[in-house]
N, C-alpha and C positions, 0 to 999 in steps of 0.2 A: 548454798546447797538447795534451798527452797526455790531459787530462781531457775536453776537447771532442771529441777524436778517439774516445775510448771511448764517449762519449754518442752521437755520430753513428752509430757502428756498431750500438749497441743500437737506436736509433730507426729506422735503415734496415731492420733485420731485421723489427721488428714492424710497421712501416708497409707493407713489401712483402708480408709474409704476410697482413696484414689486408686489403690491397687485393685480392689474389688471391681470398681467401675472400669478400669483399664482392661482387666481380664474378660469381663462380661461383654463390654460394648466396644472395646478397642479405642476408647477415648476417655479422657478424664474430665469429669463435670466441672464447669466453670466455677460453681460455688465452692468446690473443693480447692481449686488452685487459688482463686482470688481470696477465698476465706483464709487460707494459710498466709498469704502475703499481708492481708489486713491484720490478722491476729499477730503476725510477727512484729509489725510496726506498732500496733496498739499495746501489746504486752510490754515492749521495751519502753514505750512512752510512760506507761504506768510505773515501771521499775525506776525510771529516771525521776519521776515525781516522788515516789515512795522513799527512795534512798538518797534523794537530792544529789543525783549523779547524772550529768548530761551524757556521760560516755555510753550509756545503754542505747540512747537514740543514735548517737554518732556511729557506733559500731554496727548498729542495725542497718543504717543507710549505707555504710561502707560494704557490709556483707552483701546487701542486695545488689549494689552496683558491680562488685567483683563477680558475683555469680551470674548476674545479668550478662556480662561480657562473655563469660564461659558458655552460658546457655545459648547466646546468639551464635557463637562459633559452632556448637554442636547442631543447632537448628539449621543454619545455612549450609552446613556440610552434609545435611540430610541424614544425620545420625539419630536425632531426636525429633519427635513431633512437638507441636506447640504446647501440649499438656505437660510433657516431660520438662520442657524448658521452664514453664511457669512454676511447676512444683519445685524445681531446683532453686529458682529465684526466691520463692517463699521461704525455703529453709535458710537461705542467706539472710533474709530480713529477720527471721526468728532468732537464729543463733548469733548472727553478727560476726564480724571479723575485727579483731583488735588484740592488743597484748593480753596474754593470759589464757583463760579457759576457752574463750570464743575462738581464738586463732587455732588452738590445739584441737578443738572439737571439729571444726570445719576442715582442717587439713587432714585429720584422720578419716573423716567421713568421705572426702573426695578420693583418698587412697583406697578405702574399703569399697567405695562405689565402683571404681575401676575393676577391682578384683571380683566383686559380686556380679557386676554387669557382664564380665567376660565369661564366667562360669555359667551364669543364667542364660546368656545368649547362645552358648554352645549347647546347653541342655535343651533349650527350646527348639533349636534348629534340628537336633537329633530326634526329638519327639515329633516334630512336624514331618521329617523325612520318614519316620516309621509309620506315622498315621496315614501318610499318602505314599506308601512304599512302592506301589505299582507305578504311579505317575512319576515318582522320583527316579526309579530304576530305568524306566523308559527314557526319561529326559537325560539322565546321566550317560546311558549307552549312546544315545543320539549325539550328545556333545563329544563323546570320545571318538565317534566316527567322522566328525567334521574334518576338513582339510587342515586347518590351522593346528588343532590339537595333535593330529597324527604327525605333522611335520615337526612340532615341538618335541613330541615323544621320541621321534627318530633321533633327534639331536641329543636328547637325554640318554637314550640307549647307547648311542655312539660314544658319549662321554664315559658311560659306565664300562663299555668294552675297552676303551683306552685305559681306563683306571685299572681294570683287571690285568691288562698286559703290563702296565707300569708297576703294578703291585709286586712283581717278581724282581724288579730292578732297583727299587728304591729302598731306603732304610725303613724299618718297621713303623716309625712314627708317621712319616709321610704317607705310607701305604694306608694307614687307618684314616688319616685326614682326607685324602683324595677319595677313598671309597665311601666315607661317611657323607661327604658333600655331594657325591653323585647320587647316593640313595636319598638324601634329603631333598635334592632337586626334584627327583621323581615323585617323592611324597608330597611336596608342596604343589607340584603341578596337578596331581590328582585331587588334592584337597581343594584347590581353586575350582576345578571342574565340579566337585561335589557341592561346594557352596553355591556356585552358579545354578546347578541343577535344583537345589533346594529352593532358591529364589524363584526360579521359573515355574516349578511344579507345585510349590506350596504357598507362595505369597502373592499370587495374582488371582483375581476372581472378577467375574462380571456381575454387576448389580444394577438395578434400575435407578434412574435419576432420583426418584422419590426416596430412595434409601441413603442417598449421599448426605454427609454431614460436613460442616465447615472443617477444613484441615485435612480431609481425605487426600491421599496421594493418587493423582491420576496417572495411569500408566501408558496412555496413548494420547496423541494430539487429536483434538476435536476441532474441526474447521467447518464453517458454513459460509458459502459464497466467498471463499478466499480469506475469510477472517478467522483468526485464531480465537477460539473460545476458552480453551483450557488445555493443559498438557503437563508432562512430567517436569517441566522447568518452573512450575508455579510454586513448588514447595508447599503444597496444600491448597485445595480449592477454596475459594471465598464464597460467601453467601450470594454475592452478585452474580458470580459465575454459575452457581447452582440455579438461580432464578432464570438466567439466560438459557441454560440447557432445557429447563422445563418449558420455557416460552417457545423454544424451537422444536418441542416434542421429540427430543432425543430419547431413544429407548434405553438399551443397556449400555453401560460404560465400564471399561476395564480399570480396576483400581489395584494398587499395591497395598496389601495388608501387612503392616509392620508388626514387629514383636511388641507386645505390651510390656513396656520397660519400667513402669513405676514400681512393680514388685521388687525389682533389683534395688531401687532407692530404699525401700523398706528393709531389704536384707542388709544393705550397706549401713543403714542407720542402726539396726539392731546389733551388728558387729561392733559399731563404734560405741554404743551405749554400754555393752557388756564386756567388750574386750579392748577398747581403745583402737590404736593403730594396729591392724591385724598383721601387717607385714613385720612391724617391730616385734610383735609377739612371737612370730615364727623364728625371727633371728635370735 
């Protein structure tokens, strides 16, 4: 019990400081991420010595490696930034993965993180759209007027029209299924346009090169004399690339501002500490 309490205190401190940093600056300080990883390994090493049980260290290493693989997947699919990935790895090192409480805690945390992350992402997107409502509406209407969306919408409307005609000739169950799928298709289409409009109107901005920090997502290709300096394919700009931009006297640069995601880590962790696996609780 005392072991889990100590781990929870460590996790809460780093998740809280990381969340504040992420919201304020859109990045997580290295001392917070690397501090959590170091404390995770160090605390489990101390527990192994104190209780004469090497499993604390072994489970810590296993937890770090498993969450490192998951973090790499999220990072290279451009779902998380480097700070999010390192925070995730740190939690793996701290709690570990192995038979018993460590496995149960991390499994519950990952499930809760998916749930908290989904709700948090939707809420943040709605807030961003409301805060930039004029730009959002202008972008959304503009997307709706483009040729491809209009063509797709014509197909959806035709499908709905056919569904309405068939509605009178099929049995009641099939009527409901066909009509529901037609309405769902239209809803998904407009939802996709809304998400795209939020991304274009709320998540891109121009900043000076002096404001760039390592890991920022560059939204446009920057070339000089036919040579690629940086671009969207980099998955975060490096210090060397920032130095090159300054050397070339590049002025403003377009970056993509991601959602500060570490607060959802904190929310998922709190759900795990106080409720366990939230999905199982609902069932």
